[in-house]
N, C-alpha and C positions, 0 to 999 in steps of 0.2 A: 712285695711282688716277687714271686718265685720264677726264675727262668725256666724256659722250656727245655726239656732234656730228660735223661734218665736219672732219677733220684736213687742215690746209693744208700740202701737201708742198712747194709752190713758189708764188711769185707772179710772174706774167708781167710782164716789163718794160714800162712805158708803158701798163699796164692800170688800169682804175678801181680795182681792189683796191690796187695799189701806191700810187696817188695818195691813197687813203683812209687808209693806214697799216696795212694788213693785212700781217702778217709770217708767214714760214715757221714752222710749228709751232703757230700759232694754231689754235683749234678753234671753228668757227662753230656756235653753238648756236641762233640764232634770226634771223629776218628780220621786221622790223617787229613784234617781240614775239611772233610765231608760232613755236613750237618747231620746230627742224629736227634730225633725227637721221640721215637718210640722204641720200645724193647725189640719189636720186630726189625726195625732198621739196624739196630745195634747187633743183633744176632746175625743178620744177613751180612754185614760188613765184616764181622769177626770171622765168619765162615770163609770169606774170601782170602784169608791169610793163612799162611802155613805156621805149624807149631814152631816155636823158637824164633819166629820173625818179630821184629820190633815194630810197634805202631806208636803213634802219638795221639794221646787222649786230650781233647780240649775239655777243661773242667771249670765250672763256676763254683767258687768256694765262698761260703758266708764268712764275713768278718764283721767286726763292730761298725764299720763304715758302709756295709752293704756287700754285694758280691764282687769278688775279683776273678779275673780270667787268669788261668794257669794252664800250662801244657806239661804233660808228663810222659816220658817214654816207658812203654810197657813191653817186656818180652813175653810173648804169648807162650802158654804152657801146652803140654800135651793134652789131647782130648782123650 
C-alpha cells in the first residue's frame, strides 16, 4: 500500500532536494506540516516561499518494514 503524496522519480544532481537528502522513491506528503497530495498542491506551496528560504518536507520512505515518516529541511534554490 503506497501512501498518498508526490512520488519522487528522480532527484536532480546539485539540487536543493539532493543536498537535503531526498531520495528517489521517497513520497513527499507535506510541506511545513501542510498536507500535499498532488503536484499542483506541491507547486502552489513552493511558490509561496522565497528563494533561499528553508521549508520542511514530510516524507514517507520505504524500508524493509514498511514506510517510515521522516522530515527533512530543504533550502529552496533560485528560480
